[in-house]
All heavy atoms as TSV, in Angstrom:
chain	resi	resn	atom	element	x	y	z
A	1	MET	N	N	7.001	11.779	16.193
A	1	MET	CA	C	7.566	13.027	15.729
A	1	MET	C	C	8.010	12.881	14.276
A	1	MET	O	O	8.701	11.951	13.923
A	1	MET	CB	C	8.742	13.417	16.610
A	1	MET	CG	C	9.430	14.660	16.178
A	1	MET	SD	S	10.727	15.030	17.366
A	1	MET	CE	C	11.239	16.575	16.745
A	2	SER	N	N	7.583	13.801	13.454
A	2	SER	CA	C	7.887	13.759	12.032
A	2	SER	C	C	9.290	14.302	11.762
A	2	SER	O	O	9.662	15.347	12.278
A	2	SER	CB	C	6.846	14.568	11.267
A	2	SER	OG	O	7.065	14.454	9.895
A	3	GLU	N	N	10.044	13.559	10.959
A	3	GLU	CA	C	11.389	13.986	10.570
A	3	GLU	C	C	11.507	13.910	9.059
A	3	GLU	O	O	10.678	13.317	8.389
A	3	GLU	CB	C	12.442	13.109	11.236
A	3	GLU	CG	C	12.420	13.248	12.743
A	3	GLU	CD	C	13.714	12.804	13.385
A	3	GLU	OE1	O	14.748	12.742	12.708
A	3	GLU	OE2	O	13.671	12.522	14.584
A	4	ARG	N	N	12.570	14.501	8.545
A	4	ARG	CA	C	12.798	14.523	7.106
A	4	ARG	C	C	14.244	14.144	6.848
A	4	ARG	O	O	15.146	14.584	7.572
A	4	ARG	CB	C	12.526	15.938	6.596
A	4	ARG	CG	C	12.734	16.166	5.134
A	4	ARG	CD	C	12.290	17.613	4.840
A	4	ARG	NE	N	12.888	18.211	3.706
A	4	ARG	CZ	C	14.115	18.687	3.592
A	4	ARG	NH1	N	14.940	18.619	4.597
A	4	ARG	NH2	N	14.540	19.231	2.487
A	5	THR	N	N	14.472	13.322	5.829
A	5	THR	CA	C	15.827	12.967	5.442
A	5	THR	C	C	15.942	12.984	3.929
A	5	THR	O	O	14.957	12.768	3.222
A	5	THR	CB	C	16.235	11.593	6.017
A	5	THR	OG1	O	17.634	11.419	5.866
A	5	THR	CG2	C	15.508	10.447	5.344
A	6	VAL	N	N	17.144	13.265	3.459
A	6	VAL	CA	C	17.431	13.254	2.031
A	6	VAL	C	C	18.378	12.087	1.768
A	6	VAL	O	O	19.373	11.916	2.469
A	6	VAL	CB	C	18.067	14.587	1.581
A	6	VAL	CG1	C	18.421	14.539	0.099
A	6	VAL	CG2	C	17.127	15.750	1.872
A	7	VAL	N	N	18.030	11.299	0.754
A	7	VAL	CA	C	18.813	10.122	0.407
A	7	VAL	C	C	19.309	10.280	-1.027
A	7	VAL	O	O	18.519	10.587	-1.923
A	7	VAL	CB	C	17.944	8.844	0.516
A	7	VAL	CG1	C	18.750	7.610	0.159
A	7	VAL	CG2	C	17.346	8.714	1.911
A	8	SER	N	N	20.595	10.087	-1.250
A	8	SER	CA	C	21.089	10.025	-2.624
A	8	SER	C	C	21.033	8.557	-3.032
A	8	SER	O	O	21.265	7.663	-2.211
A	8	SER	CB	C	22.504	10.597	-2.741
A	8	SER	OG	O	23.447	9.710	-2.226
A	9	ILE	N	N	20.679	8.321	-4.300
A	9	ILE	CA	C	20.454	6.948	-4.753
A	9	ILE	C	C	21.180	6.728	-6.071
A	9	ILE	O	O	20.909	7.408	-7.064
A	9	ILE	CB	C	18.946	6.671	-4.937
A	9	ILE	CG1	C	18.180	7.043	-3.673
A	9	ILE	CG2	C	18.720	5.212	-5.305
A	9	ILE	CD1	C	16.675	7.049	-3.851
A	10	GLU	N	N	22.092	5.783	-6.077
A	10	GLU	CA	C	22.802	5.422	-7.304
A	10	GLU	C	C	22.099	4.254	-7.976
A	10	GLU	O	O	21.500	3.410	-7.310
A	10	GLU	CB	C	24.242	5.053	-6.987
A	10	GLU	CG	C	25.084	6.229	-6.533
A	10	GLU	CD	C	26.544	5.869	-6.376
A	10	GLU	OE1	O	27.006	4.913	-7.021
A	10	GLU	OE2	O	27.206	6.557	-5.585
A	11	GLY	N	N	22.171	4.239	-9.301
A	11	GLY	CA	C	21.615	3.130	-10.058
A	11	GLY	C	C	20.262	3.425	-10.686
A	11	GLY	O	O	19.735	2.594	-11.429
A	12	MET	N	N	19.705	4.580	-10.407
A	12	MET	CA	C	18.409	4.943	-10.993
A	12	MET	C	C	18.650	5.589	-12.353
A	12	MET	O	O	19.499	6.472	-12.481
A	12	MET	CB	C	17.668	5.929	-10.083
A	12	MET	CG	C	17.302	5.362	-8.740
A	12	MET	SD	S	16.540	6.604	-7.667
A	12	MET	CE	C	14.950	6.783	-8.453
A	13	THR	N	N	17.880	5.155	-13.372
A	13	THR	CA	C	18.094	5.685	-14.715
A	13	THR	C	C	16.817	6.143	-15.416
A	13	THR	O	O	16.894	6.756	-16.470
A	13	THR	CB	C	18.774	4.632	-15.609
A	13	THR	OG1	O	17.937	3.479	-15.667
A	13	THR	CG2	C	20.154	4.254	-15.080
A	14	CYS	N	N	15.653	5.822	-14.835
A	14	CYS	CA	C	14.414	6.113	-15.559
A	14	CYS	C	C	13.228	6.239	-14.595
A	14	CYS	O	O	13.374	6.055	-13.390
A	14	CYS	CB	C	14.132	4.999	-16.573
A	14	CYS	SG	S	13.833	3.389	-15.791
A	15	GLN	N	N	12.068	6.531	-15.158
A	15	GLN	CA	C	10.858	6.673	-14.345
A	15	GLN	C	C	10.437	5.347	-13.702
A	15	GLN	O	O	9.823	5.353	-12.634
A	15	GLN	CB	C	9.718	7.250	-15.181
A	15	GLN	CG	C	9.897	8.732	-15.474
A	15	GLN	CD	C	10.090	9.554	-14.212
A	15	GLN	OE1	O	11.178	10.070	-13.948
A	15	GLN	NE2	N	9.068	9.698	-13.421
A	16	HIS	N	N	10.766	4.237	-14.328
A	16	HIS	CA	C	10.489	2.940	-13.704
A	16	HIS	C	C	11.257	2.829	-12.385
A	16	HIS	O	O	10.726	2.339	-11.386
A	16	HIS	CB	C	10.872	1.793	-14.641
A	16	HIS	CG	C	10.803	0.451	-13.978
A	16	HIS	ND1	N	9.611	-0.191	-13.735
A	16	HIS	CD2	C	11.773	-0.336	-13.471
A	16	HIS	CE1	C	9.858	-1.346	-13.113
A	16	HIS	NE2	N	11.161	-1.446	-12.942
A	17	CYS	N	N	12.497	3.292	-12.394
A	17	CYS	CA	C	13.309	3.283	-11.170
A	17	CYS	C	C	12.674	4.162	-10.095
A	17	CYS	O	O	12.629	3.777	-8.924
A	17	CYS	CB	C	14.721	3.783	-11.469
A	17	CYS	SG	S	15.644	2.815	-12.669
A	18	VAL	N	N	12.202	5.333	-10.500
A	18	VAL	CA	C	11.548	6.246	-9.560
A	18	VAL	C	C	10.345	5.547	-8.934
A	18	VAL	O	O	10.159	5.568	-7.712
A	18	VAL	CB	C	11.123	7.555	-10.268
A	18	VAL	CG1	C	10.215	8.393	-9.381
A	18	VAL	CG2	C	12.353	8.352	-10.690
A	19	ARG	N	N	9.528	4.912	-9.748
A	19	ARG	CA	C	8.327	4.236	-9.239
A	19	ARG	C	C	8.686	3.076	-8.324
A	19	ARG	O	O	8.022	2.849	-7.309
A	19	ARG	CB	C	7.451	3.763	-10.408
A	19	ARG	CG	C	6.137	3.205	-9.952
A	19	ARG	CD	C	5.274	4.298	-9.277
A	19	ARG	NE	N	4.161	3.671	-8.616
A	19	ARG	CZ	C	3.745	3.939	-7.390
A	19	ARG	NH1	N	4.319	4.869	-6.669
A	19	ARG	NH2	N	2.735	3.309	-6.862
A	20	ALA	N	N	9.740	2.340	-8.642
A	20	ALA	CA	C	10.160	1.217	-7.799
A	20	ALA	C	C	10.558	1.708	-6.406
A	20	ALA	O	O	10.207	1.096	-5.393
A	20	ALA	CB	C	11.315	0.460	-8.456
A	21	VAL	N	N	11.267	2.830	-6.341
A	21	VAL	CA	C	11.669	3.386	-5.047
A	21	VAL	C	C	10.445	3.928	-4.313
A	21	VAL	O	O	10.292	3.717	-3.103
A	21	VAL	CB	C	12.757	4.468	-5.227
A	21	VAL	CG1	C	13.020	5.207	-3.915
A	21	VAL	CG2	C	14.036	3.845	-5.749
A	22	GLU	N	N	9.550	4.609	-5.029
A	22	GLU	CA	C	8.321	5.107	-4.401
A	22	GLU	C	C	7.535	3.962	-3.773
A	22	GLU	O	O	7.065	4.073	-2.630
A	22	GLU	CB	C	7.442	5.823	-5.433
A	22	GLU	CG	C	7.945	7.161	-5.854
A	22	GLU	CD	C	7.151	7.780	-6.992
A	22	GLU	OE1	O	6.427	7.062	-7.713
A	22	GLU	OE2	O	7.254	9.000	-7.157
A	23	GLN	N	N	7.391	2.873	-4.501
A	23	GLN	CA	C	6.636	1.724	-3.973
A	23	GLN	C	C	7.316	1.128	-2.749
A	23	GLN	O	O	6.645	0.771	-1.781
A	23	GLN	CB	C	6.460	0.660	-5.055
A	23	GLN	CG	C	5.442	1.045	-6.092
A	23	GLN	CD	C	5.295	-0.005	-7.175
A	23	GLN	OE1	O	6.258	-0.659	-7.578
A	23	GLN	NE2	N	4.078	-0.177	-7.668
A	24	ALA	N	N	8.640	1.017	-2.785
A	24	ALA	CA	C	9.372	0.470	-1.641
A	24	ALA	C	C	9.157	1.330	-0.402
A	24	ALA	O	O	8.959	0.816	0.700
A	24	ALA	CB	C	10.860	0.361	-1.978
A	25	LEU	N	N	9.157	2.650	-0.584
A	25	LEU	CA	C	8.961	3.550	0.550
A	25	LEU	C	C	7.517	3.544	1.035
A	25	LEU	O	O	7.261	3.610	2.243
A	25	LEU	CB	C	9.398	4.969	0.179
A	25	LEU	CG	C	10.898	5.133	-0.078
A	25	LEU	CD1	C	11.199	6.510	-0.640
A	25	LEU	CD2	C	11.704	4.863	1.183
A	26	GLU	N	N	6.560	3.437	0.112
A	26	GLU	CA	C	5.140	3.399	0.485
A	26	GLU	C	C	4.812	2.189	1.356
A	26	GLU	O	O	3.900	2.241	2.173
A	26	GLU	CB	C	4.260	3.366	-0.763
A	26	GLU	CG	C	4.194	4.684	-1.499
A	26	GLU	CD	C	3.509	4.583	-2.853
A	26	GLU	OE1	O	3.019	3.482	-3.210
A	26	GLU	OE2	O	3.467	5.594	-3.564
A	27	GLU	N	N	5.550	1.108	1.190
A	27	GLU	CA	C	5.300	-0.116	1.953
A	27	GLU	C	C	5.802	-0.038	3.385
A	27	GLU	O	O	5.435	-0.874	4.213
A	27	GLU	CB	C	5.936	-1.315	1.241
A	27	GLU	CG	C	5.255	-1.644	-0.072
A	27	GLU	CD	C	5.921	-2.771	-0.828
A	27	GLU	OE1	O	6.877	-3.383	-0.294
A	27	GLU	OE2	O	5.493	-3.044	-1.959
A	28	LEU	N	N	6.628	0.946	3.697
A	28	LEU	CA	C	7.167	1.074	5.051
A	28	LEU	C	C	6.175	1.783	5.972
A	28	LEU	O	O	5.743	2.901	5.689
A	28	LEU	CB	C	8.461	1.883	5.046
A	28	LEU	CG	C	9.718	1.210	4.540
A	28	LEU	CD1	C	10.870	2.204	4.583
A	28	LEU	CD2	C	10.051	-0.012	5.374
A	29	THR	N	N	5.843	1.132	7.066
A	29	THR	CA	C	5.017	1.771	8.087
A	29	THR	C	C	5.815	2.923	8.685
A	29	THR	O	O	6.973	2.747	9.060
A	29	THR	CB	C	4.653	0.751	9.188
A	29	THR	OG1	O	3.929	-0.310	8.595
A	29	THR	CG2	C	3.838	1.396	10.290
A	30	GLY	N	N	5.211	4.089	8.732
A	30	GLY	CA	C	5.866	5.249	9.309
A	30	GLY	C	C	6.328	6.266	8.287
A	30	GLY	O	O	6.598	7.408	8.643
A	31	VAL	N	N	6.430	5.869	7.002
A	31	VAL	CA	C	6.780	6.836	5.974
A	31	VAL	C	C	5.524	7.634	5.654
A	31	VAL	O	O	4.501	7.079	5.267
A	31	VAL	CB	C	7.351	6.163	4.714
A	31	VAL	CG1	C	7.474	7.162	3.574
A	31	VAL	CG2	C	8.707	5.537	5.016
A	32	GLU	N	N	5.593	8.940	5.855
A	32	GLU	CA	C	4.437	9.813	5.650
A	32	GLU	C	C	4.346	10.310	4.215
A	32	GLU	O	O	3.259	10.416	3.658
A	32	GLU	CB	C	4.511	10.987	6.624
A	32	GLU	CG	C	4.450	10.525	8.067
A	32	GLU	CD	C	4.823	11.606	9.061
A	32	GLU	OE1	O	5.240	12.712	8.652
A	32	GLU	OE2	O	4.700	11.341	10.276
A	33	SER	N	N	5.498	10.621	3.617
A	33	SER	CA	C	5.519	11.067	2.220
A	33	SER	C	C	6.934	10.933	1.684
A	33	SER	O	O	7.897	10.879	2.444
A	33	SER	CB	C	5.045	12.513	2.094
A	33	SER	OG	O	5.958	13.389	2.708
A	34	SER	N	N	7.025	10.886	0.355
A	34	SER	CA	C	8.336	10.861	-0.276
A	34	SER	C	C	8.263	11.615	-1.591
A	34	SER	O	O	7.238	11.601	-2.273
A	34	SER	CB	C	8.814	9.424	-0.503
A	34	SER	OG	O	7.951	8.749	-1.399
A	35	ASP	N	N	9.347	12.276	-1.898
A	35	ASP	CA	C	9.502	12.968	-3.171
A	35	ASP	C	C	10.722	12.340	-3.827
A	35	ASP	O	O	11.854	12.618	-3.438
A	35	ASP	CB	C	9.696	14.471	-2.937
A	35	ASP	CG	C	9.844	15.245	-4.233
A	35	ASP	OD1	O	9.508	14.699	-5.303
A	35	ASP	OD2	O	10.303	16.399	-4.174
A	36	VAL	N	N	10.464	11.455	-4.804
A	36	VAL	CA	C	11.529	10.677	-5.422
A	36	VAL	C	C	11.803	11.210	-6.824
A	36	VAL	O	O	10.874	11.457	-7.595
A	36	VAL	CB	C	11.149	9.178	-5.493
A	36	VAL	CG1	C	12.273	8.364	-6.112
A	36	VAL	CG2	C	10.797	8.643	-4.105
A	37	ALA	N	N	13.062	11.394	-7.133
A	37	ALA	CA	C	13.516	11.776	-8.465
A	37	ALA	C	C	14.690	10.866	-8.814
A	37	ALA	O	O	15.225	10.176	-7.941
A	37	ALA	CB	C	13.947	13.236	-8.481
A	38	ILE	N	N	15.080	10.864	-10.064
A	38	ILE	CA	C	16.229	10.045	-10.450
A	38	ILE	C	C	17.443	10.537	-9.659
A	38	ILE	O	O	17.827	11.703	-9.745
A	38	ILE	CB	C	16.479	10.117	-11.967
A	38	ILE	CG1	C	15.311	9.461	-12.702
A	38	ILE	CG2	C	17.796	9.433	-12.334
A	38	ILE	CD1	C	15.345	9.611	-14.204
A	39	GLY	N	N	17.990	9.654	-8.836
A	39	GLY	CA	C	19.191	9.970	-8.074
A	39	GLY	C	C	18.990	10.425	-6.647
A	39	GLY	O	O	19.957	10.548	-5.902
A	40	SER	N	N	17.731	10.672	-6.239
A	40	SER	CA	C	17.538	11.124	-4.859
A	40	SER	C	C	16.094	10.945	-4.404
A	40	SER	O	O	15.189	10.768	-5.214
A	40	SER	CB	C	17.920	12.596	-4.711
A	40	SER	OG	O	16.996	13.409	-5.404
A	41	ALA	N	N	15.933	11.013	-3.095
A	41	ALA	CA	C	14.596	10.982	-2.496
A	41	ALA	C	C	14.626	11.813	-1.224
A	41	ALA	O	O	15.598	11.783	-0.472
A	41	ALA	CB	C	14.185	9.554	-2.165
A	42	THR	N	N	13.558	12.569	-1.033
A	42	THR	CA	C	13.346	13.276	0.224
A	42	THR	C	C	12.188	12.573	0.903
A	42	THR	O	O	11.120	12.430	0.312
A	42	THR	CB	C	13.017	14.759	-0.028
A	42	THR	OG1	O	14.102	15.354	-0.742
A	42	THR	CG2	C	12.802	15.498	1.288
A	43	VAL	N	N	12.425	12.101	2.108
A	43	VAL	CA	C	11.446	11.274	2.802
A	43	VAL	C	C	11.055	11.937	4.116
A	43	VAL	O	O	11.919	12.302	4.914
A	43	VAL	CB	C	12.011	9.860	3.080
A	43	VAL	CG1	C	10.969	8.972	3.728
A	43	VAL	CG2	C	12.552	9.228	1.799
A	44	ARG	N	N	9.755	12.085	4.336
A	44	ARG	CA	C	9.225	12.552	5.619
A	44	ARG	C	C	8.650	11.309	6.302
A	44	ARG	O	O	7.894	10.562	5.699
A	44	ARG	CB	C	8.155	13.618	5.418
A	44	ARG	CG	C	7.694	14.203	6.747
A	44	ARG	CD	C	6.977	15.513	6.615
A	44	ARG	NE	N	7.744	16.563	5.967
A	44	ARG	CZ	C	8.652	17.342	6.570
A	44	ARG	NH1	N	8.914	17.172	7.853
A	44	ARG	NH2	N	9.280	18.284	5.914
A	45	TYR	N	N	9.029	11.123	7.572
A	45	TYR	CA	C	8.657	9.891	8.268
A	45	TYR	C	C	8.466	10.125	9.755
A	45	TYR	O	O	8.951	11.106	10.309
A	45	TYR	CB	C	9.720	8.813	8.032
A	45	TYR	CG	C	11.094	9.183	8.560
A	45	TYR	CD1	C	11.517	8.714	9.797
A	45	TYR	CD2	C	11.948	10.009	7.837
A	45	TYR	CE1	C	12.758	9.065	10.302
A	45	TYR	CE2	C	13.189	10.360	8.324
A	45	TYR	CZ	C	13.594	9.884	9.559
A	45	TYR	OH	O	14.823	10.230	10.054
A	46	ASP	N	N	7.750	9.194	10.368
A	46	ASP	CA	C	7.522	9.205	11.810
A	46	ASP	C	C	8.676	8.441	12.446
A	46	ASP	O	O	8.767	7.218	12.313
A	46	ASP	CB	C	6.179	8.541	12.126
A	46	ASP	CG	C	5.881	8.483	13.609
A	46	ASP	OD1	O	6.783	8.758	14.441
A	46	ASP	OD2	O	4.739	8.146	13.949
A	47	ALA	N	N	9.562	9.158	13.111
A	47	ALA	CA	C	10.768	8.563	13.680
A	47	ALA	C	C	10.473	7.537	14.765
A	47	ALA	O	O	11.309	6.679	15.056
A	47	ALA	CB	C	11.684	9.646	14.221
A	48	SER	N	N	9.276	7.571	15.343
A	48	SER	CA	C	8.940	6.568	16.355
A	48	SER	C	C	8.495	5.258	15.722
A	48	SER	O	O	8.401	4.234	16.394
A	48	SER	CB	C	7.849	7.097	17.293
A	48	SER	OG	O	6.625	7.258	16.600
A	49	ALA	N	N	8.231	5.272	14.409
A	49	ALA	CA	C	7.747	4.068	13.720
A	49	ALA	C	C	8.775	3.472	12.764
A	49	ALA	O	O	8.756	2.263	12.504
A	49	ALA	CB	C	6.467	4.384	12.953
A	50	VAL	N	N	9.659	4.291	12.230
A	50	VAL	CA	C	10.638	3.814	11.251
A	50	VAL	C	C	11.883	4.686	11.343
A	50	VAL	O	O	11.800	5.872	11.657
A	50	VAL	CB	C	10.050	3.837	9.804
A	50	VAL	CG1	C	9.794	5.247	9.333
A	50	VAL	CG2	C	10.923	3.086	8.828
A	51	GLY	N	N	13.028	4.094	11.088
A	51	GLY	CA	C	14.278	4.839	11.144
A	51	GLY	C	C	14.938	4.918	9.785
A	51	GLY	O	O	14.491	4.299	8.814
A	52	THR	N	N	16.017	5.679	9.725
A	52	THR	CA	C	16.706	5.847	8.444
A	52	THR	C	C	17.305	4.537	7.940
A	52	THR	O	O	17.365	4.323	6.735
A	52	THR	CB	C	17.796	6.929	8.536
A	52	THR	OG1	O	18.691	6.617	9.599
A	52	THR	CG2	C	17.185	8.301	8.748
A	53	ASP	N	N	17.717	3.646	8.853
A	53	ASP	CA	C	18.256	2.359	8.403
A	53	ASP	C	C	17.215	1.568	7.624
A	53	ASP	O	O	17.524	0.975	6.594
A	53	ASP	CB	C	18.758	1.523	9.589
A	53	ASP	CG	C	20.061	2.063	10.175
A	53	ASP	OD1	O	20.738	2.872	9.502
A	53	ASP	OD2	O	20.389	1.675	11.317
A	54	ALA	N	N	15.977	1.567	8.100
A	54	ALA	CA	C	14.904	0.850	7.411
A	54	ALA	C	C	14.604	1.483	6.049
A	54	ALA	O	O	14.332	0.786	5.070
A	54	ALA	CB	C	13.638	0.819	8.264
A	55	ILE	N	N	14.683	2.809	5.982
A	55	ILE	CA	C	14.464	3.515	4.716
A	55	ILE	C	C	15.559	3.136	3.722
A	55	ILE	O	O	15.276	2.788	2.567
A	55	ILE	CB	C	14.409	5.038	4.957
A	55	ILE	CG1	C	13.125	5.386	5.733
A	55	ILE	CG2	C	14.493	5.806	3.644
A	55	ILE	CD1	C	13.075	6.803	6.270
A	56	LEU	N	N	16.815	3.171	4.163
A	56	LEU	CA	C	17.925	2.791	3.289
A	56	LEU	C	C	17.817	1.333	2.867
A	56	LEU	O	O	18.058	0.993	1.699
A	56	LEU	CB	C	19.260	3.050	3.983
A	56	LEU	CG	C	19.586	4.506	4.318
A	56	LEU	CD1	C	20.889	4.592	5.093
A	56	LEU	CD2	C	19.635	5.361	3.067
A	57	ASP	N	N	17.441	0.452	3.793
A	57	ASP	CA	C	17.291	-0.977	3.469
A	57	ASP	C	C	16.204	-1.203	2.428
A	57	ASP	O	O	16.366	-2.025	1.522
A	57	ASP	CB	C	16.973	-1.786	4.725
A	57	ASP	CG	C	18.162	-1.926	5.668
A	57	ASP	OD1	O	19.305	-1.625	5.251
A	57	ASP	OD2	O	17.938	-2.308	6.831
A	58	ALA	N	N	15.079	-0.483	2.536
A	58	ALA	CA	C	13.982	-0.648	1.579
A	58	ALA	C	C	14.426	-0.248	0.176
A	58	ALA	O	O	14.102	-0.910	-0.810
A	58	ALA	CB	C	12.770	0.171	2.014
A	59	ILE	N	N	15.185	0.834	0.081
A	59	ILE	CA	C	15.682	1.284	-1.223
A	59	ILE	C	C	16.690	0.282	-1.778
A	59	ILE	O	O	16.665	-0.062	-2.958
A	59	ILE	CB	C	16.283	2.699	-1.116
A	59	ILE	CG1	C	15.184	3.701	-0.733
A	59	ILE	CG2	C	16.963	3.100	-2.422
A	59	ILE	CD1	C	15.699	5.085	-0.353
A	60	ALA	N	N	17.567	-0.217	-0.917
A	60	ALA	CA	C	18.538	-1.229	-1.345
A	60	ALA	C	C	17.836	-2.505	-1.799
A	60	ALA	O	O	18.221	-3.106	-2.809
A	60	ALA	CB	C	19.530	-1.524	-0.219
A	61	ASP	N	N	16.801	-2.915	-1.073
A	61	ASP	CA	C	16.048	-4.113	-1.448
A	61	ASP	C	C	15.354	-3.947	-2.800
A	61	ASP	O	O	15.086	-4.927	-3.495
A	61	ASP	CB	C	15.013	-4.467	-0.378
A	61	ASP	CG	C	15.647	-5.002	0.902
A	61	ASP	OD1	O	16.855	-5.333	0.881
A	61	ASP	OD2	O	14.930	-5.069	1.926
A	62	ALA	N	N	15.064	-2.691	-3.180
A	62	ALA	CA	C	14.459	-2.418	-4.485
A	62	ALA	C	C	15.508	-2.473	-5.607
A	62	ALA	O	O	15.163	-2.385	-6.779
A	62	ALA	CB	C	13.762	-1.060	-4.476
A	63	GLY	N	N	16.783	-2.598	-5.231
A	63	GLY	CA	C	17.831	-2.779	-6.227
A	63	GLY	C	C	18.741	-1.586	-6.467
A	63	GLY	O	O	19.486	-1.560	-7.447
A	64	TYR	N	N	18.733	-0.616	-5.566
A	64	TYR	CA	C	19.524	0.591	-5.759
A	64	TYR	C	C	20.499	0.794	-4.600
A	64	TYR	O	O	20.409	0.107	-3.589
A	64	TYR	CB	C	18.586	1.804	-5.919
A	64	TYR	CG	C	17.609	1.555	-7.034
A	64	TYR	CD1	C	16.319	1.079	-6.755
A	64	TYR	CD2	C	17.975	1.699	-8.358
A	64	TYR	CE1	C	15.434	0.786	-7.779
A	64	TYR	CE2	C	17.094	1.414	-9.390
A	64	TYR	CZ	C	15.822	0.957	-9.101
A	64	TYR	OH	O	14.957	0.658	-10.113
A	65	SER	N	N	21.420	1.727	-4.765
A	65	SER	CA	C	22.448	1.982	-3.752
A	65	SER	C	C	22.191	3.331	-3.071
A	65	SER	O	O	22.552	4.380	-3.607
A	65	SER	CB	C	23.830	1.997	-4.412
A	65	SER	OG	O	24.097	0.754	-5.018
A	66	PRO	N	N	21.553	3.306	-1.891
A	66	PRO	CA	C	21.234	4.544	-1.194
A	66	PRO	C	C	22.300	4.964	-0.192
A	66	PRO	O	O	23.060	4.140	0.316
A	66	PRO	CB	C	19.946	4.176	-0.447
A	66	PRO	CG	C	20.185	2.733	-0.073
A	66	PRO	CD	C	20.934	2.146	-1.246
A	67	ALA	N	N	22.355	6.255	0.067
A	67	ALA	CA	C	23.222	6.804	1.115
A	67	ALA	C	C	22.571	8.087	1.606
A	67	ALA	O	O	21.964	8.830	0.829
A	67	ALA	CB	C	24.616	7.101	0.575
A	68	LEU	N	N	22.683	8.352	2.904
A	68	LEU	CA	C	22.164	9.609	3.435
A	68	LEU	C	C	22.944	10.751	2.800
A	68	LEU	O	O	24.164	10.691	2.676
A	68	LEU	CB	C	22.293	9.658	4.957
A	68	LEU	CG	C	21.405	8.668	5.727
A	68	LEU	CD1	C	21.655	8.812	7.219
A	68	LEU	CD2	C	19.946	8.880	5.400
A	69	ALA	N	N	22.230	11.763	2.371
A	69	ALA	CA	C	22.865	12.922	1.721
A	69	ALA	C	C	22.836	14.110	2.650
A	69	ALA	O	O	22.026	14.177	3.572
A	69	ALA	CB	C	22.095	13.255	0.430
A	70	ALA	N	N	23.711	15.055	2.396
A	70	ALA	CA	C	23.677	16.300	3.150
A	70	ALA	C	C	22.421	17.045	2.752
A	70	ALA	O	O	22.078	17.134	1.578
A	70	ALA	CB	C	24.908	17.123	2.825
A	71	ASP	N	N	21.701	17.533	3.730
A	71	ASP	CA	C	20.464	18.274	3.473
A	71	ASP	C	C	20.819	19.699	3.088
A	71	ASP	O	O	21.407	20.421	3.886
A	71	ASP	CB	C	19.584	18.247	4.719
A	71	ASP	CG	C	18.196	18.764	4.472
A	71	ASP	OD1	O	17.949	19.358	3.392
A	71	ASP	OD2	O	17.340	18.599	5.348
A	72	PRO	N	N	20.469	20.126	1.860
A	72	PRO	CA	C	20.869	21.457	1.417
A	72	PRO	C	C	20.124	22.618	2.093
A	72	PRO	O	O	20.504	23.749	1.942
A	72	PRO	CB	C	20.541	21.431	-0.082
A	72	PRO	CG	C	19.477	20.416	-0.218
A	72	PRO	CD	C	19.723	19.407	0.873
A	73	SER	N	N	19.041	22.320	2.842
A	73	SER	CA	C	18.281	23.420	3.440
A	73	SER	C	C	18.782	23.835	4.781
A	73	SER	O	O	19.455	23.367	5.507
A	73	SER	CB	C	16.804	23.060	3.552
A	73	SER	OG	O	16.624	21.854	4.233
């Protein structure tokens, strides 16, 4: 089942940071798509293959400070 989460990300300052987070998310099995901008990411994922903890861990491993954000929609 496909789900969507919004993550706020501290420590991002440039397009290199955006690409680093995109690559970290692309490596996770179950991530279907991501829309990454400086300071946030919207991630669509298969909840049976990957969870939000793994998504947050991947972003943290890339060197940034992620937290689940309130979804504005």
